[in-house]
C-alpha positions in Angstrom: -3.6 1.8 -10.8 -4.0 4.7 -8.5 -5.1 8.1 -9.6 -3.9 11.5 -8.5 -6.0 12.8 -5.6 -7.1 16.4 -6.2 -8.5 18.1 -3.1 -11.5 20.4 -3.4 -10.2 24.0 -3.7 -11.8 27.3 -4.4 -9.9 27.5 -7.7 -11.9 27.0 -10.9 -8.8 26.4 -12.9 -8.5 22.7 -13.9 -5.2 20.9 -12.8 -2.9 20.8 -15.8 -2.5 17.4 -17.4 1.2 17.2 -16.9 0.7 17.7 -13.1 -1.9 15.0 -12.9 0.4 12.6 -14.8 3.3 13.5 -12.5 1.1 12.8 -9.4 -0.2 9.6 -10.9 3.4 8.4 -11.5 4.2 9.0 -7.9 1.0 7.5 -6.6 1.6 4.4 -8.9 5.2 4.2 -7.6 6.3 4.0 -11.3 9.7 5.1 -12.4 8.8 4.2 -15.9 5.7 6.4 -15.9 7.6 9.2 -14.3 10.6 9.2 -16.6 8.4 9.1 -19.7 7.0 12.6 -18.5 10.5 14.1 -18.9 12.7 15.2 -21.8 15.8 13.1 -22.5 17.9 15.5 -20.5 15.2 16.3 -17.8 16.2 17.1 -14.2 14.4 16.2 -11.0 15.6 18.2 -8.0 14.4 17.4 -4.3 15.7 20.4 -2.3 14.6 18.9 1.0 17.1 16.0 0.5 19.6 18.1 -1.4 19.6 15.7 -4.3 19.3 16.0 -8.1 18.7 13.3 -10.8 19.2 13.9 -14.6 18.0 11.7 -17.4 15.4 9.0 -17.7 17.3 6.3 -16.0 18.3 8.4 -12.9 14.8 9.8 -12.5 13.3 6.3 -12.7 15.9 5.2 -10.0 14.8 8.1 -7.8 11.2 7.0 -7.9 12.3 3.4 -7.2 14.4 4.5 -4.3 11.5 6.5 -2.7 9.1 3.7 -3.1 11.5 1.3 -1.6 11.9 3.6 1.4 8.3 4.8 1.6 6.1 2.1 -0.1 2.8 4.0 0.4 4.2 7.4 -0.6 1.5 9.4 -2.2 0.8 12.9 -3.6 -2.4 14.8 -2.9 -2.8 17.8 -5.1 -4.2 20.9 -3.5 -4.1 23.3 -6.4 -2.0 23.9 -9.4 -1.7 26.1 -12.5 0.2 26.4 -15.7 1.2 29.5 -17.7 3.1 28.8 -20.9 6.0 26.5 -20.2 5.9 26.9 -16.5 3.6 25.1 -14.0 3.4 24.9 -10.2 1.6 22.6 -7.8 0.9 22.8 -4.2 0.5 19.4 -2.8 0.7 17.2 0.4 3.2 14.5 0.7 2.1 11.4 2.7 3.8 8.3 3.7 5.0 5.7 6.3 8.7 5.1 5.8 10.2 1.7 6.2 13.5 3.5 6.2 15.1 6.7 5.1 18.6 5.9 3.8 20.3 3.9 6.5 17.8 4.9 9.2 15.1 2.4 10.0 11.6 3.7 10.1 9.9 4.5 13.4 6.4 3.3 12.6 5.1 6.7 12.3 3.7 8.4 9.2 4.1 11.9 7.9 2.0 14.4 6.0 3.9 17.5 4.9 3.0 20.4 2.6 5.1 20.8 -0.5 5.4 22.9 -3.7 6.8 21.8 -7.0 7.9 24.0 -9.8 7.9 22.8 -13.4 9.8 23.9 -16.4 8.2 22.4 -19.6 9.5 21.9 -23.1 7.3 20.5 -25.9 4.8 19.2 -23.4 7.3 17.3 -21.3 9.0 18.2 -18.1 12.4 19.7 -18.6 13.0 20.4 -14.9 11.1 20.0 -11.8 12.0 21.2 -8.2 10.3 19.9 -5.2 10.3 22.0 -2.0 9.2 20.8 1.4 10.3 21.0 5.0 12.6 17.9 5.8 12.7 18.9 9.5 8.9 18.9 9.7 8.8 15.3 8.1 11.6 14.1 10.5 9.7 15.5 13.6 6.5 13.8 12.5 8.2 10.4 12.3 10.2 10.9 15.5 13.7 11.5 14.1 16.0 14.3 15.2 15.3 17.3 13.1 18.0 19.8 14.0 19.7 21.4 16.9 17.2 24.1 17.5 13.8 23.6 18.8 11.4 26.6 19.4 11.1 27.5 23.1 7.3 27.4 22.8 4.8 24.9 21.5 1.5 25.3 19.8 -0.4 25.2 23.2 1.3 28.4 24.3 0.2 30.3 21.2 -3.5 29.8 22.0 
């Protein structure tokens, strides 16, 4: 069993338990763990992939699909907070894809910054929305990431 990694941050606010459990479910690759965190009609949105899953079965399938594509997918929590029935976590998404959909993996790993926003109901997740830059993920693993590339690189900014 893997635990959620929590990076050292200047925040003195403890990471909310629901976020620790969410990260643990991802790090364990467990659709069963993940779906148990949600209300019966819970929704999981991944805006990078423009996809949405509703209900325990579909949310569990989303985790299974992700783990089949990225077997070592993991969440590293940077910081998080909760206020009433809302919570937010800033995290890093890591992994080495075997494939992304029909596209074979390139043998390169990724590490992208992400934010997730949670709506809670009676201690369970009613809705979570993940936000991260898919173009950045694709660039890191060597896949085309769009038609536009900046005319400068990081070396020119020094």
